[in-house]
C-alpha positions as CSV (number, residue, x, y, z in Angstrom):
1,M,-39.8,-38.3,43.0
2,L,-36.1,-37.4,43.0
3,K,-34.7,-36.1,39.7
4,A,-31.6,-37.8,38.3
5,K,-28.4,-35.8,38.6
6,R,-27.4,-34.1,35.4
7,K,-24.0,-35.3,34.1
8,I,-21.5,-32.4,33.9
9,K,-20.1,-32.2,30.4
10,K,-16.3,-31.9,29.7
11,K,-16.9,-28.6,28.0
12,E,-18.5,-27.2,31.2
13,I,-15.6,-28.4,33.3
14,K,-13.1,-26.7,31.0
15,Q,-15.1,-23.5,31.1
16,D,-15.2,-23.7,34.9
17,K,-11.5,-24.1,35.1
18,F,-11.0,-21.2,32.7
19,V,-13.2,-19.0,34.8
20,T,-11.4,-20.0,38.0
21,Y,-8.0,-19.3,36.4
22,Y,-9.2,-16.0,35.1
23,F,-10.3,-14.8,38.6
24,K,-7.1,-16.0,40.2
25,T,-5.1,-14.1,37.6
26,L,-7.2,-11.0,38.1
27,D,-6.7,-11.3,41.9
28,F,-2.9,-11.7,41.4
29,Y,-2.9,-8.7,39.1
30,N,-4.8,-6.5,41.5
31,Q,-2.5,-7.5,44.3
32,Y,0.7,-6.9,42.4
33,K,-0.5,-4.3,40.0
34,K,2.4,-1.9,40.6
35,E,5.1,-4.6,40.2
36,V,3.5,-5.9,37.0
37,H,3.5,-2.4,35.5
38,Y,7.1,-1.9,36.4
39,G,8.0,-5.2,34.9
40,L,6.3,-4.4,31.6
41,I,7.9,-1.0,31.5
42,G,11.3,-2.7,32.0
43,L,10.7,-5.2,29.2
44,V,9.7,-2.4,26.8
45,A,12.8,-0.4,27.8
46,I,15.1,-3.4,27.2
47,F,13.6,-4.0,23.8
48,V,13.9,-0.3,22.8
49,L,17.4,-0.1,24.1
50,G,18.4,-3.3,22.2
51,F,16.8,-2.0,19.0
52,Y,18.7,1.3,19.4
53,I,22.1,-0.4,20.0
54,V,21.7,-2.7,17.0
55,N,20.8,0.2,14.7
56,S,23.5,2.4,16.1
57,K,26.1,-0.2,15.4
58,K,24.9,-0.6,11.9
59,A,25.0,3.1,11.3
60,A,28.5,3.4,12.8
61,E,29.7,0.5,10.6
62,Q,28.3,2.1,7.5
63,K,30.0,5.4,8.2
64,A,33.3,3.7,9.1
65,A,33.2,1.7,5.9
66,V,32.9,4.9,3.9
67,E,35.8,6.5,5.7
68,L,37.9,3.3,5.2
69,A,37.2,3.3,1.5
70,R,38.4,7.0,1.3
71,A,41.5,6.1,3.2
72,K,42.3,3.1,1.0
73,A,42.0,5.3,-2.1
74,A,44.5,7.8,-0.7
75,Y,46.8,5.0,0.4
76,S,46.7,3.4,-3.1
77,N,47.7,6.7,-4.6
78,E,50.5,7.0,-2.1
79,N,48.9,10.1,-0.4
80,Y,50.0,8.7,2.9
81,D,49.5,11.9,4.9
82,V,45.8,12.2,3.7
83,A,45.3,8.5,4.5
84,I,46.8,8.9,7.9
85,D,44.4,11.8,8.7
86,I,41.4,9.9,7.6
87,L,42.5,6.6,9.4
88,T,43.4,8.4,12.6
89,A,39.8,9.9,12.8
90,L,38.3,6.5,11.8
91,T,40.1,4.5,14.5
92,E,39.3,7.1,17.2
93,N,35.6,7.8,16.3
94,F,34.6,4.3,15.3
95,S,36.8,2.1,17.4
96,S,34.2,-0.6,18.0
97,T,33.7,-1.3,14.3
98,R,35.3,-3.9,12.1
99,S,36.4,-1.2,9.7
100,A,38.4,0.4,12.5
101,G,40.3,-2.8,12.9
102,V,41.2,-2.9,9.2
103,G,41.9,0.8,9.3
104,T,44.4,0.3,12.1
105,I,46.5,-2.0,9.8
106,F,46.4,0.5,7.0
107,L,47.4,3.3,9.4
108,A,50.4,1.2,10.5
109,R,51.3,0.5,6.8
110,A,51.0,4.2,5.9
111,Y,53.4,5.2,8.7
112,F,55.7,2.3,7.6
113,A,55.6,3.6,4.0
114,K,56.7,7.0,5.4
115,K,59.6,5.3,7.2
116,E,58.1,6.3,10.6
117,Y,58.7,2.9,12.1
118,E,57.9,3.7,15.7
119,Q,54.5,4.9,14.8
120,A,54.0,1.9,12.5
121,E,54.9,-0.4,15.4
122,T,52.4,1.4,17.6
123,Y,49.5,0.6,15.3
124,F,50.5,-2.9,14.4
125,R,50.7,-3.6,18.2
126,K,47.4,-1.8,18.7
127,Y,45.7,-4.2,16.3
128,L,47.0,-7.2,18.1
129,E,46.0,-5.8,21.5
130,D,42.6,-4.3,20.6
131,Y,41.3,-6.4,17.7
132,D,43.1,-9.6,16.7
133,D,39.8,-11.0,15.3
134,D,41.0,-11.9,11.8
135,P,43.8,-14.4,11.3
136,I,45.0,-12.8,8.1
137,L,45.1,-9.3,9.6
138,S,46.7,-10.6,12.8
139,L,49.4,-12.2,10.7
140,A,50.0,-9.0,8.8
141,A,50.3,-7.1,12.1
142,A,52.7,-9.6,13.6
143,E,54.9,-9.5,10.5
144,G,54.7,-5.7,10.3
145,M,55.7,-5.3,13.9
146,A,58.8,-7.5,13.3
147,A,59.6,-5.5,10.1
148,T,59.7,-2.2,12.0
149,Y,62.5,-3.5,14.2
150,D,64.2,-5.0,11.1
151,Q,64.2,-1.6,9.4
152,R,65.5,0.1,12.5
153,G,68.5,-2.2,12.6
154,D,67.4,-4.0,15.8
155,Y,68.0,-7.4,14.3
156,A,67.9,-9.4,17.5
157,R,64.4,-8.2,18.4
158,A,63.2,-8.5,14.8
159,A,64.5,-12.1,14.7
160,E,62.5,-13.0,17.8
161,L,59.3,-11.4,16.5
162,Y,59.6,-13.1,13.1
163,K,60.2,-16.4,14.7
164,E,57.2,-16.0,17.1
165,A,55.0,-15.1,14.2
166,A,56.2,-18.1,12.1
167,R,55.4,-20.5,14.9
168,K,52.1,-18.9,15.9
169,Y,51.0,-19.0,12.2
170,K,52.9,-22.1,11.3
171,N,50.1,-23.3,8.9
172,S,50.0,-20.1,7.0
173,F,51.6,-19.6,3.6
174,K,53.8,-16.9,5.2
175,A,55.4,-19.2,7.8
176,P,58.5,-20.1,5.6
177,E,59.1,-16.5,4.7
178,L,58.9,-15.5,8.4
179,L,61.4,-18.2,9.3
180,L,63.7,-17.0,6.6
181,A,63.5,-13.4,7.8
182,A,64.1,-14.6,11.4
183,G,67.2,-16.5,10.3
184,R,68.5,-13.6,8.3
185,C,68.1,-11.2,11.3
186,Y,69.8,-13.7,13.7
187,K,72.7,-13.8,11.2
188,M,72.8,-10.0,11.0
189,A,72.8,-9.8,14.8
190,G,75.7,-12.2,14.9
191,N,73.7,-15.0,16.5
192,T,74.8,-17.8,14.1
193,A,73.6,-20.6,16.3
194,D,70.0,-19.5,16.3
195,A,70.2,-18.5,12.7
196,R,71.3,-22.1,11.8
197,R,68.5,-23.6,13.9
198,V,65.9,-21.5,12.2
199,F,67.1,-22.2,8.7
200,E,67.2,-25.9,9.5
201,E,63.7,-25.8,10.8
202,L,62.6,-24.1,7.6
203,V,64.3,-26.7,5.4
204,K,62.9,-29.6,7.4
205,N,59.3,-28.5,7.8
206,Y,58.7,-26.5,4.6
207,E,60.7,-28.5,2.0
208,K,58.3,-27.5,-0.8
209,S,58.5,-23.8,-0.1
210,Q,60.0,-21.5,-2.7
211,V,62.3,-20.0,-0.1
212,V,64.0,-23.3,0.9
213,N,66.8,-22.8,-1.5
214,D,67.5,-19.4,0.1
215,A,67.7,-21.1,3.5
216,K,70.1,-23.7,2.1
217,I,72.3,-21.0,0.8
218,Y,72.4,-19.2,4.2
219,L,73.2,-22.6,5.8
220,A,76.1,-23.1,3.4
221,E,77.5,-19.7,4.3
222,L,77.2,-20.4,8.0
223,R,79.0,-23.7,7.7
């Protein structure tokens, strides 16, 4: 008498599929053993390298922050030569850090305080070219660069830079002051037409600014 076929349970089917998958994986591994090893080594190397880079950046930022604090202390005490030495080393040795960007602004200001305006311009420009990642510092650099020409008596160039900064940062609290400086420099350069236009722009767009009255006085003089 024939025996009835035993019904295969779901659990046995799953086990059978697992065994099949296991042997297929084992065959694949044996066939491509070398490639698998190289792939694993590559993944480990990428992980180690990423870990090293992250930690190196953190360590560099910490060291740069310490040097920046030293430079700020010297700058505050008007020891500009000491500040310049520290900041020069900081910007050269830790150029990829945020502290180096801030240090570049302080370096420019230290030279400006010493009336070495060409050097100051160099570092204000350097910030805008190499960093320019903080709107407040970028505004300070743009204004500082214009001020170096202003102090050197190149009023035409100073006026253009002040005006560019005022329009680029038109929503900042500094915009009216920058326009006033631009108008003043145009006036000093003998360019009364542009001076008048800038002063009128200031009066029209920033009527609540504290420097509006100064612009109105300049306009009265020009008329």
